[in-house]
N, C-alpha and C positions, 0 to 999 in steps of 0.2 A: 134729336138726333141727327134727323136729315140737313138740319142746316149745318150741323157740327160739320159732317163729313162737308157738304157744300163746301162750307167754307174751310175748311183745309184744304179740298181738293184747288178752290180758285187761288188761293194764296200760293200753292205750290205750281199752278198755271202762270201768273203772275211773278214770282219771284225773278230778280235781275239774273241775265244770264252775260255768258263767257262771251259770246261772239254779236255782231252786229246784221245786220241785213244781209250785206254784200260781203263779209268777211269772205276770206278762203285760208287755208291751210296755206304755211309756207314752212320752208324750210330754217330761215332766219328763226322762226318761232323758238324762243328760250324755253327750255329744258324747265321740268317743274322742279322745287325746290326738294332736296330732299326729305324735309321734314312731310311735306304733301304726302309721301308715301308711307309713312310709318300712322299708325293709328295716334290720328287727333284725339287732345287730350277733351276729357270731358266726354265723348262718345259712349265707353260703357259705363258711364256714371249715371247717365242720362238715358241710355237704350239697352244695356245690359250686355252683357258677353257678346263676343262677337261669334255669329251661328257659323258650323259648317255651312249647313245646306240649307235650302228653302224652296219648298215645294207649293204652288197652288196657282189659282188663278189672279191673273193681272190684266191692267188696263194702260195704256200709253198716257202718262202724264206730258212729253214731250218727245222729242226723238232719238234720246237715250237713257229715259228716265223710266220705271215701272211705278206704281202703286198696284196695291193688291189688299183682299181681306186677310186678317191677321199679322199685317205687316207693321212693324212699330215706326219703321222710317222705308223711307220709297229707297229702292233698288236703281242703280246707274249700272247700264251695263260696259264690263269692262273693255276696252280697249279702243273704244269709241268715242268720236267727240261730234255733236248733230250740232247745226245752225240754229241760232235763237228761235224762241218759239214768237217770241214778243219783243219789238225793237224799244229804244230808247222811250216814245210814248206809248207803251203799250201795243200797240199796232201788230197785229199777226203778222208774218213774216212770209212770203212763198215757201222759201225755202225748207223753213219749220215746221211750216204746216207740211210739206209734203214728206218730212222725214219723219213726222209724227203718223201721217198717215201710213206709210211704210209700214211700219214698223206693229200699226193696227193691224191693217191688212195678212203680216206676216202670223201674228196672233190669234188670228182669227182661224186660220188653219187650223190648228189644234182647240179648239173654243176656249183661247186663251189661258191654256195650263200652261206653265212650266216647269222645269227643272232647274236649280239653280247653286253653285258652287260660291260661296262667299270667299273673299279674296281678302275684302280690310274696309274699311270706313273713310271714307272720303274729309276733304274739308269742311263740307257739311254734313257731315255725321248719316250720311246715305251710306248702304250696303255696295260695294261696288263687286261685283259678280258675274260668272262669265255664265250666261242662260241658255237654255236650247228649249222648243218646245216641246212638251211630254206628248208624243206619239210613238207610234213604234220605228218610225224612220225618223227619230231628232234631227232636227233643223238649229244649227247654233246662231242667235239670234246676230249679237254684232258681226259675225261673218256675214250673214245676210248684207243684212244691211249695207255695210260694206263693199259688196256685189254688186247693191242695185245702185253706189254710188250717191246716195242722200246725207252719207254723214263720211267722216274720216278717221281714221289712226291717230289713237292718243293717247301716252303715258304707256308707250310699247317695250321701253326698254324696259317695263317692272315685269317678269315671266310669272306664270303662274306652275306650281310647283307640281298641280296635278298632269298639264299639258305643258312643257319649257318651248314646244315647235306654236304653240299658240301665236307669240305676236309675228313670225313670221308667215304662217297662213295670212293673218291678219293684214298685212301688210301686200302680200304676193293679193291678195281681194282687192283690197285699193288701188294697187299700180293698175291692174288691170280692169277697172272700173274707171279711170282715170284715161287710160289710154283709149281705151270703147267711148268717151265724152259721156257717160253715163250718169242720169241722173243731176247733180247740181254741177258736176265738172265743168262746163263750159261755164258755167258762172264763174264757178273759181276760178280759172284760167285766164276770165277777161275777155272770153270769143260771144261775140254777136248773136 
């Protein structure tokens, strides 16, 4: 059983990522196709009906994805894009490791316990969710990651029904991190 769990974790960590090591966000990046925002074919057949909420103990697979006990599929944090954890040669990247470490540090504040509201399945059948630390003063993981400057906003044109202003809040957090040159922003902006 342990070998199976370790094999699944290894595959998740080694999966190809959308980012190269020195990739940087750009206004010229094309918007995702409309089909990507709808429920991908086959996810409900494979993973079941889309749940509304999930809570439990999680760990960071990378800077934008959470694995957890009792989850059939990983959770992708809504509204953020992290640098690839590994490059094309499967070597860990500094920006990717920084993003994962930042997410792990945030999770450790609440003993890795989170509460999530599920928005949809993504194209890889991961649950896309807005998650917060499960503590007296909840901290929104996506917003905190954007404020740290180790991730940037992603698919913010897709509003959340329960928090329509989340996209604007996330965009503001990204703007402030970029302006302050926090986290990976100096690299992304091509600064020495």
